[in-house]
NUDRENVO-6095 format. One record per atom (N, C-alpha, C): x, y, z; residue in three letters. Coordinates in steps of 0.1 Angstrom, whole numbers, padded with zeros to 4 digits, always signed. Example, Ala and Ser with C-alpha at 12.3 -4.5 7.8 and 13.67 -1.06 7.14 Angstrom:
residues 2
+0132-0057+0078ALA +0123-0045+0078ALA +0132-0033+0078ALA +0128-0022+0071SER +0137-0011+0071SER +0129+0000+0079SER 
***
This chain:
residues 80
-1515+0464-0766UNK -1523+0457-0776UNK -1523+0442-0771UNK -1535+0437-0769UNK -1537+0423-0765UNK -1535+0414-0777UNK -1527+0404-0776UNK -1526+0395-0788UNK -1535+0383-0787UNK -1540+0381-0775UNK -1549+0370-0774UNK -1558+0372-0762UNK -1569+0364-0761UNK -1578+0365-0750UNK -1574+0356-0739UNK -1569+0362-0728UNK -1563+0355-0717UNK -1574+0347-0709UNK -1587+0350-0712UNK -1598+0344-0705UNK -1604+0332-0713UNK -1598+0330-0725UNK -1604+0319-0733UNK -1602+0306-0727UNK -1611+0297-0729UNK -1610+0283-0723UNK -1598+0276-0728UNK -1592+0268-0720UNK -1581+0259-0724UNK -1587+0248-0733UNK -1579+0244-0743UNK -1583+0233-0752UNK -1572+0222-0752UNK -1576+0210-0749UNK -1566+0199-0750UNK -1561+0198-0764UNK -1548+0196-0765UNK -1541+0195-0778UNK -1531+0184-0779UNK -1531+0177-0790UNK -1520+0167-0792UNK -1508+0173-0797UNK -1496+0169-0792UNK -1484+0174-0797UNK -1474+0162-0798UNK -1465+0164-0807UNK -1454+0154-0808UNK -1441+0161-0803UNK -1435+0155-0793UNK -1423+0161-0787UNK -1412+0150-0787UNK -1400+0155-0787UNK -1388+0146-0785UNK -1390+0139-0772UNK -1389+0126-0772UNK -1392+0119-0760UNK -1382+0121-0749UNK -1370+0124-0752UNK -1360+0127-0742UNK -1362+0141-0736UNK -1366+0150-0744UNK -1370+0164-0739UNK -1381+0163-0729UNK -1391+0155-0733UNK -1403+0153-0725UNK -1400+0147-0712UNK -1392+0136-0712UNK -1387+0129-0700UNK -1380+0139-0690UNK -1371+0147-0696UNK -1363+0156-0688UNK -1372+0167-0682UNK -1381+0172-0690UNK -1390+0183-0685UNK -1399+0177-0674UNK -1404+0166-0676UNK -1412+0160-0665UNK -1404+0157-0653UNK -1392+0152-0654UNK -1383+0150-0643UNK -1380+0163-0635UNK -1380+0174-0642UNK -1377+0187-0636UNK -1390+0194-0632UNK -1401+0187-0633UNK -1414+0193-0629UNK -1417+0206-0637UNK -1414+0206-0649UNK -1417+0217-0658UNK -1432+0216-0662UNK -1439+0227-0661UNK -1453+0228-0665UNK -1453+0230-0680UNK -1455+0219-0688UNK -1454+0220-0702UNK -1465+0230-0708UNK -1477+0230-0703UNK -1487+0239-0708UNK -1483+0253-0707UNK -1478+0256-0695UNK -1474+0270-0692UNK -1462+0274-0701UNK -1452+0266-0702UNK -1441+0269-0710UNK -1444+0271-0724UNK -1453+0262-0729UNK -1457+0263-0743UNK -1464+0276-0746UNK -1473+0279-0737UNK -1481+0292-0738UNK -1471+0304-0739UNK -1461+0304-0730UNK -1452+0315-0729UNK -1444+0315-0742UNK -1440+0304-0747UNK -1432+0303-0760UNK -1441+0308-0772UNK -1453+0304-0772UNK -1462+0308-0783UNK -1465+0323-0782UNK -1466+0329-0770UNK -1468+0343-0769UNK -1456+0350-0775UNK -1444+0346-0772UNK -1432+0352-0777UNK -1431+0350-0792UNK -1434+0338-0797UNK -1434+0336-0812UNK -1444+0344-0819UNK -1456+0345-0814UNK -1467+0353-0820UNK -1463+0368-0820UNK -1458+0373-0809UNK -1453+0387-0809UNK -1443+0390-0820UNK -1433+0380-0821UNK -1423+0382-0831UNK -1428+0382-0845UNK -1438+0373-0848UNK -1444+0373-0861UNK -1452+0385-0864UNK -1459+0390-0854UNK -1467+0402-0856UNK -1458+0414-0859UNK -1447+0415-0852UNK -1437+0426-0854UNK -1431+0425-0868UNK -1427+0412-0872UNK -1422+0410-0885UNK -1432+0414-0896UNK -1445+0410-0894UNK -1455+0414-0904UNK -1457+0429-0905UNK -1458+0435-0893UNK -1460+0450-0893UNK -1448+0457-0900UNK -1436+0453-0898UNK -1424+0459-0905UNK -1425+0456-0920UNK -1429+0444-0924UNK -1431+0441-0938UNK -1442+0450-0944UNK -1453+0451-0937UNK -1465+0458-0942UNK -1461+0473-0943UNK -1453+0478-0935UNK -1450+0493-0934UNK -1436+0496-0939UNK -1429+0487-0945UNK -1416+0489-0949UNK -1415+0501-0959UNK -1424+0501-0969UNK -1423+0512-0979UNK -1425+0526-0972UNK -1434+0527-0964UNK -1437+0540-0957UNK -1425+0544-0948UNK -1419+0534-0941UNK -1407+0537-0933UNK -1395+0541-0941UNK -1393+0534-0952UNK -1382+0538-0961UNK -1384+0552-0967UNK -1396+0555-0971UNK -1399+0568-0977UNK -1397+0579-0966UNK -1402+0576-0954UNK -1400+0586-0943UNK -1385+0588-0940UNK -1377+0577-0939UNK -1363+0579-0936UNK -1356+0586-0947UNK -1360+0584-0960UNK -1354+0591-0971UNK -1357+0606-0970UNK -1369+0609-0966UNK -1374+0623-0965UNK -1366+0630-0954UNK -1364+0623-0943UNK -1356+0629-0932UNK -1342+0631-0936UNK -1336+0621-0943UNK -1322+0623-0947UNK -1321+0634-0957UNK -1331+0637-0965UNK -1330+0647-0975UNK -1333+0661-0969UNK -1343+0662-0961UNK -1348+0675-0956UNK -1345+0677-0941UNK -1342+0667-0934UNK -1340+0668-0919UNK -1353+0668-0912UNK -1353+0670-0899UNK -1365+0671-0891UNK -1370+0685-0890UNK -1383+0686-0889UNK -1389+0700-0888UNK -1384+0707-0876UNK -1379+0700-0866UNK -1374+0707-0854UNK -1359+0709-0853UNK -1352+0706-0864UNK -1338+0708-0864UNK -1333+0722-0860UNK -1340+0732-0865UNK -1335+0745-0862UNK -1336+0749-0847UNK -1345+0742-0840UNK -1346+0745-0825UNK -1339+0736-0816UNK -1334+0725-0821UNK -1326+0715-0813UNK -1313+0721-0808UNK -1310+0718-0796UNK -1297+0723-0790UNK -1287+0712-0787UNK -1289+0700-0793UNK -1280+0689-0792UNK -1275+0684-0805UNK 
***
């Protein structure tokens, strides 16, 4: 599942950063745009996962309760 369009145009953005962090990052030749994009991808994936779990929590709970009560349909054929 693609979470964003990797071909979308880049857009200039103003950010406020800790000045010491910025100074150190620049001194280490860290590409701020690249690192921020990677961090945003990670944060977005985390939020999407959290939202999916929240949205599906009731169904997951009911399914787990059903399995605990009745077992899996394949239990009689399992050899482990």
